[in-house]
C-alpha positions as CSV (number, residue, x, y, z in Angstrom):
1,M,139.0,102.6,91.8
2,T,141.3,101.2,90.5
3,D,142.2,99.7,86.8
4,P,138.9,99.8,85.4
5,Q,138.9,98.4,82.2
6,T,135.9,97.6,79.3
7,R,135.6,94.2,78.2
8,G,133.4,93.3,75.4
9,A,130.6,90.2,76.4
10,G,129.2,87.1,75.1
11,G,130.7,86.6,71.4
12,G,133.6,88.5,69.8
13,G,133.6,91.8,67.7
14,G,130.8,92.9,67.2
15,D,128.8,93.7,70.2
16,R,126.4,96.7,70.8
17,P,127.7,99.1,73.8
18,D,125.2,98.0,75.4
19,R,126.6,94.8,75.5
20,L,129.6,95.9,76.9
21,V,130.8,95.9,80.7
22,Q,133.4,97.8,82.5
23,I,135.0,95.7,85.1
24,V,136.2,97.4,88.4
25,H,138.6,96.2,90.0
26,L,139.5,97.7,93.6
27,T,142.1,96.9,96.2
28,S,141.6,99.2,99.1
29,P,139.3,100.7,101.0
30,D,139.9,104.1,100.1
31,G,138.8,103.5,96.0
32,V,135.3,102.1,96.9
33,P,133.0,105.1,95.1
34,P,130.5,106.2,96.8
35,G,126.9,104.4,97.1
36,L,128.9,101.6,96.0
37,A,128.6,99.6,99.5
38,R,124.3,99.6,98.9
39,E,124.8,98.8,95.0
40,L,127.1,95.1,96.0
41,A,124.1,94.8,98.9
42,D,121.1,95.4,96.6
43,C,123.2,92.6,93.8
44,W,123.7,90.6,97.1
45,A,120.1,90.3,98.3
46,A,119.1,89.7,94.9
47,V,121.0,87.0,94.6
48,V,120.9,84.9,97.7
49,N,116.7,85.6,97.0
50,A,116.4,84.3,93.2
51,G,118.2,80.8,94.9
52,G,121.5,81.1,94.4
53,A,124.8,80.1,96.8
54,V,126.3,82.9,98.0
55,I,125.5,83.0,101.3
56,A,128.9,84.4,103.8
57,P,129.0,84.3,108.1
58,G,127.0,86.4,109.1
59,M,124.2,86.8,107.3
60,P,120.5,85.1,107.6
61,M,119.3,82.5,105.4
62,P,116.8,83.6,102.0
63,P,114.5,85.5,102.0
64,V,116.9,88.7,103.0
65,A,117.3,92.2,102.4
66,A,119.8,94.4,101.5
67,S,119.6,96.0,104.8
68,A,120.6,92.4,106.3
69,V,123.7,92.0,103.4
70,A,125.2,95.7,104.4
71,P,127.3,94.6,107.4
72,V,128.6,91.8,105.7
73,V,129.0,93.8,102.9
74,E,131.3,97.1,104.3
75,L,133.4,93.7,106.3
76,L,134.6,92.3,103.3
77,L,134.8,96.4,102.1
78,G,136.6,97.2,105.0
79,G,139.6,94.0,104.8
80,L,139.8,95.4,100.7
81,H,144.3,94.8,100.3
82,P,146.3,95.0,97.4
83,A,148.2,91.5,98.8
84,R,145.5,90.4,100.8
85,C,141.9,91.1,98.9
86,R,140.0,92.8,95.9
87,L,137.5,93.1,94.5
88,L,135.8,93.4,90.9
89,A,132.4,95.0,89.9
90,A,131.0,93.9,86.4
91,V,129.1,97.3,85.8
92,R,126.6,97.7,82.8
93,G,125.7,100.6,81.4
94,G,126.3,102.8,84.9
95,A,124.7,99.6,86.0
96,L,126.6,97.1,88.9
97,A,125.2,94.2,86.6
98,G,127.5,91.9,89.0
99,W,131.1,91.1,91.5
100,L,133.7,88.9,92.3
101,V,136.4,89.0,95.7
102,L,140.0,87.5,95.0
103,R,141.7,86.2,98.5
104,R,145.0,85.6,99.3
105,D,147.1,83.8,101.9
106,P,150.7,84.9,102.6
107,H,151.2,82.2,104.2
108,P,154.4,81.1,102.0
109,L,153.1,77.5,101.6
110,V,149.9,79.2,99.9
111,A,150.9,82.3,98.3
112,H,150.7,81.5,95.1
113,C,147.6,80.0,94.9
114,A,144.2,82.4,95.1
115,V,140.4,81.8,97.1
116,V,137.7,83.8,94.3
117,N,134.4,84.4,97.0
118,H,131.0,85.4,96.2
119,V,130.8,84.9,92.6
120,Q,127.7,87.1,91.8
121,T,125.4,88.0,88.9
122,H,122.4,90.0,89.6
123,P,119.2,88.1,88.2
124,G,118.6,90.9,85.5
125,F,121.9,90.8,83.6
126,R,122.3,87.0,83.3
127,G,122.7,85.5,80.0
128,R,124.8,88.5,78.5
129,G,128.2,87.3,79.8
130,T,129.0,89.3,82.3
131,G,130.5,86.0,84.7
132,T,131.9,85.0,82.0
133,A,133.5,88.5,82.2
134,L,134.2,88.9,85.2
135,M,135.8,85.1,85.5
136,G,138.0,86.0,83.3
137,A,139.4,89.5,85.2
138,A,139.6,87.2,88.4
139,A,142.3,85.5,85.8
140,A,144.2,88.1,84.5
141,V,144.2,90.2,88.0
142,A,145.1,87.3,90.2
143,R,148.1,86.2,86.8
144,G,149.4,89.7,86.6
145,A,148.4,92.4,89.4
146,M,148.5,89.0,92.3
147,G,151.4,86.7,90.6
148,V,149.1,84.3,91.8
149,E,149.5,80.7,89.8
150,R,146.6,78.6,90.6
151,L,143.0,79.7,91.3
152,H,140.5,78.2,93.5
153,L,136.6,77.6,94.6
154,S,134.0,76.2,95.7
155,V,130.8,76.0,94.2
156,R,127.5,74.7,96.1
157,S,126.3,70.8,94.0
158,G,122.5,71.4,93.1
159,C,122.5,74.8,91.1
160,G,124.4,73.7,87.8
161,L,127.1,76.3,88.0
162,E,130.2,73.4,87.9
163,G,129.2,73.9,84.7
164,F,129.5,77.5,83.6
165,Y,133.5,76.3,85.4
166,R,133.9,73.5,83.3
167,R,133.2,75.8,80.4
168,L,135.9,78.3,81.5
169,G,138.9,75.7,82.0
170,W,138.4,74.8,85.7
171,E,138.5,71.4,87.1
172,E,136.9,70.2,89.5
173,V,139.5,68.7,91.8
174,G,137.0,66.4,95.2
175,R,133.5,67.3,97.1
176,W,132.7,67.6,100.9
177,P,129.8,65.7,100.6
178,G,127.3,66.6,102.7
179,A,129.2,69.5,103.8
180,L,126.9,72.3,103.3
181,R,123.0,72.2,105.4
182,V,120.3,74.0,103.2
183,A,117.9,74.0,105.3
184,P,116.4,70.4,106.7
185,G,117.0,67.6,104.8
186,D,118.7,68.9,102.0
187,D,122.1,68.8,102.3
188,R,124.3,68.9,99.4
189,D,127.8,68.8,98.3
190,D,130.6,70.9,98.8
191,I,132.4,71.2,95.4
192,L,136.1,71.7,95.2
193,M,137.4,73.4,91.5
194,S,141.0,75.2,90.8
195,L,141.7,76.6,87.4
196,T,145.6,76.6,86.6
197,L,147.1,80.1,84.9
């Protein structure tokens, strides 16, 4: 575990202690705290089962059990690397409230950019500024620790998430119409968003 930070979330100044979120910044498999993989899998399953759009290769379609998500989490944690893949976890009162992944391709044509993946807030911690704190930390880590100038992410249409990102300064830069098949007869756009750091 490296670079833990405590940030107030939910609006300036007088945050109560239960409104504080600690951002844990992981850069290698060796730094993963015991039990975190299980917490990540539990969070991911809860988010997907609540309608979240964070399905990954190797995961079944919802509903999902944490045990089905665990191998995907283990693979992700095994790929952590300071230059290529970092995980940011939001912790509130000792519980995992949400997390995301920053990925960077070292190829010189795109090394100035990084992609934000798997952004999720546990349903029990929504509406408390956790997502905003995570996205702010992602921008700070990308710019400061990784030397990135631009972030990208994609959002499934129909979930209303693009408004959240727009409020944080992200802009829509394109769409792949009907690129995501959620279910037979339910195709969604893949909305491409970008943030200049």
